[in-house]
Structure formats: structure tokens, C-alpha cells
C-alpha positions as CSV (number, residue, x, y, z in Angstrom):
1,M,-14.8,-16.9,-2.5
2,T,-16.8,-16.7,-5.7
3,S,-15.2,-15.8,-8.9
4,S,-17.5,-12.7,-9.3
5,K,-16.4,-11.4,-5.9
6,L,-12.8,-12.1,-6.8
7,N,-13.1,-10.3,-10.1
8,A,-14.7,-7.3,-8.3
9,F,-11.7,-7.2,-5.9
10,R,-9.3,-7.5,-8.8
11,R,-10.9,-4.6,-10.6
12,A,-10.9,-2.5,-7.4
13,L,-7.3,-3.3,-6.8
14,E,-6.3,-2.5,-10.5
15,N,-8.1,0.8,-10.3
16,R,-6.3,1.7,-7.0
17,A,-3.0,0.7,-8.5
18,A,-3.6,2.9,-11.5
19,E,-4.6,5.8,-9.2
20,L,-1.5,5.4,-7.0
21,G,0.7,5.0,-10.1
22,S,-0.5,8.3,-11.5
23,R,0.1,10.0,-8.1
24,S,3.7,8.8,-8.0
25,R,4.5,10.4,-11.3
26,N,3.7,13.9,-10.0
27,R,7.0,14.9,-8.6
28,E,6.8,18.7,-9.0
29,A,6.5,19.1,-5.2
30,L,10.0,17.6,-4.9
31,A,11.6,20.5,-6.7
32,V,14.0,22.4,-4.6
33,E,13.9,26.1,-4.9
34,T,16.4,28.5,-3.4
35,S,15.3,31.7,-1.6
36,P,17.4,34.3,0.2
37,D,14.7,34.5,2.9
38,E,15.2,32.1,5.8
39,L,11.5,31.7,6.5
40,D,10.8,30.8,2.8
41,R,13.6,28.1,3.0
42,I,12.1,26.6,6.1
43,Q,8.6,26.6,4.5
44,Q,10.0,25.0,1.3
45,A,11.9,22.3,3.4
46,G,8.6,21.5,5.2
47,N,6.7,21.2,1.9
48,H,9.5,19.1,0.5
49,E,9.4,16.7,3.4
50,F,5.6,16.5,3.2
51,A,5.9,15.6,-0.5
52,I,8.4,12.9,0.2
53,S,6.3,11.4,2.9
54,N,3.3,11.3,0.5
55,L,5.3,9.6,-2.2
56,E,6.6,7.0,0.3
57,R,3.1,6.3,1.6
58,N,1.8,6.0,-2.0
59,Y,4.6,3.6,-2.9
60,D,4.0,1.5,0.2
61,R,0.3,1.3,-0.6
62,L,1.0,0.5,-4.3
63,C,3.2,-2.4,-3.1
64,E,0.4,-3.7,-0.9
65,V,-2.0,-3.5,-3.8
66,Q,0.3,-5.3,-6.2
67,I,0.9,-8.0,-3.6
68,A,-2.9,-8.4,-3.3
69,L,-3.2,-8.7,-7.1
70,R,-0.4,-11.4,-7.0
71,R,-2.3,-13.2,-4.2
72,I,-5.4,-13.2,-6.4
73,A,-3.4,-14.7,-9.2
74,T,-1.9,-17.4,-7.0
75,G,-5.2,-18.2,-5.3
76,T,-4.2,-17.1,-1.8
77,F,-6.2,-13.8,-1.7
78,G,-8.4,-13.5,1.4
79,I,-6.3,-15.8,3.5
80,C,-4.3,-14.3,6.3
81,V,-0.5,-14.6,5.7
82,D,0.1,-15.0,9.4
83,C,-2.5,-17.6,10.6
84,D,-3.8,-19.0,7.3
85,E,-7.4,-18.3,8.3
86,N,-9.9,-16.5,6.1
87,I,-9.9,-12.7,6.3
88,N,-13.3,-11.3,7.2
89,P,-15.0,-10.2,3.9
90,K,-16.0,-6.9,5.5
91,R,-12.3,-6.2,6.1
92,L,-11.5,-7.0,2.5
93,A,-14.3,-4.8,1.3
94,A,-12.8,-1.9,3.3
95,L,-9.2,-2.7,2.6
96,P,-8.9,-5.1,-0.4
97,W,-5.1,-5.1,0.0
98,A,-5.3,-6.4,3.5
99,S,-3.1,-9.5,3.9
100,S,-3.7,-10.2,7.6
101,C,-6.9,-10.8,9.6
102,I,-7.7,-8.3,12.4
103,A,-6.4,-10.6,15.2
104,C,-3.0,-11.0,13.5
105,Q,-2.8,-7.3,12.6
106,E,-3.4,-6.2,16.2
107,A,-1.2,-8.9,17.8
108,P,1.3,-7.1,20.0
109,G,5.1,-7.6,19.7
110,K,4.8,-9.7,16.6
111,T,6.8,-9.2,13.4
112,P,4.2,-9.7,10.7
113,R,5.0,-12.0,7.8
114,T,3.5,-9.3,5.5
115,E,6.8,-7.4,5.8
116,I,8.6,-10.5,4.6
117,H,6.1,-10.8,1.7
118,R,6.7,-7.1,0.8
119,S,10.4,-7.5,0.8
120,L,10.1,-10.5,-1.5
121,F,7.9,-8.4,-3.8
122,V,10.3,-5.5,-3.9
123,A,13.2,-7.9,-4.6
124,A,11.3,-9.6,-7.5
């Protein structure tokens, strides 16, 4: 991969990381309000669960983006973590944080090594 393409991926990933980081700071939706009305409490609980789900999804994506940035720094970006083959450039253009090729991503009954990589990142 050329250095200009790699720099373009780095910029896109850094922008995505900044966007996800700003989203995770907005925790107002997690505030718990009390209400004497049962229907209001049910609605608030649903809103609270939705907000938690969004924060978890953003955190997971932020981890994937940061791992991709680390892979750029180590020279392994664009190489599938499962089979060590090149990831299709079109896939990377759509999902620059992708760490597996399509074949490995869709392989049934296989524990992806990306989960291992994510746990190493979180532990670091």
C-alpha cells in the first residue's frame, strides 16, 4: 500500500476516533429520572437501555478504530489478522477499521482472532 493511501486511511481513522470520542462524552441520556407514573418509568427505562447500547456500540467501534491506527503504526494495516492475506482495498475504503478479509469474517463457527486483538488492546 502506498504511503499516500496509508496516510488517507490514517486521517479517516483519526477523524472517526475523534467523532466517536465526542459521542461517548455525551452521557446525559444515562441520567435516571424518577416519576410516579408507571408508563413514564417504563419509557425512561427503555430510553436508558437504548443510550447504554449506543455507548457500548460507540466504544466497540472506537476500539476497532484505535486498533486499526495501531496496525498502521506497526505496518500490519490491510493484512487480515486471521489468514495474513491482504484485505480488499474496497473493503478498507468502506470500513477502514476492518481487520479481517471477507472470507475470514464470514467463516462459520470460527472464533476470530480480532477478539483476541481487541482484548489485548483493552488490557494495554
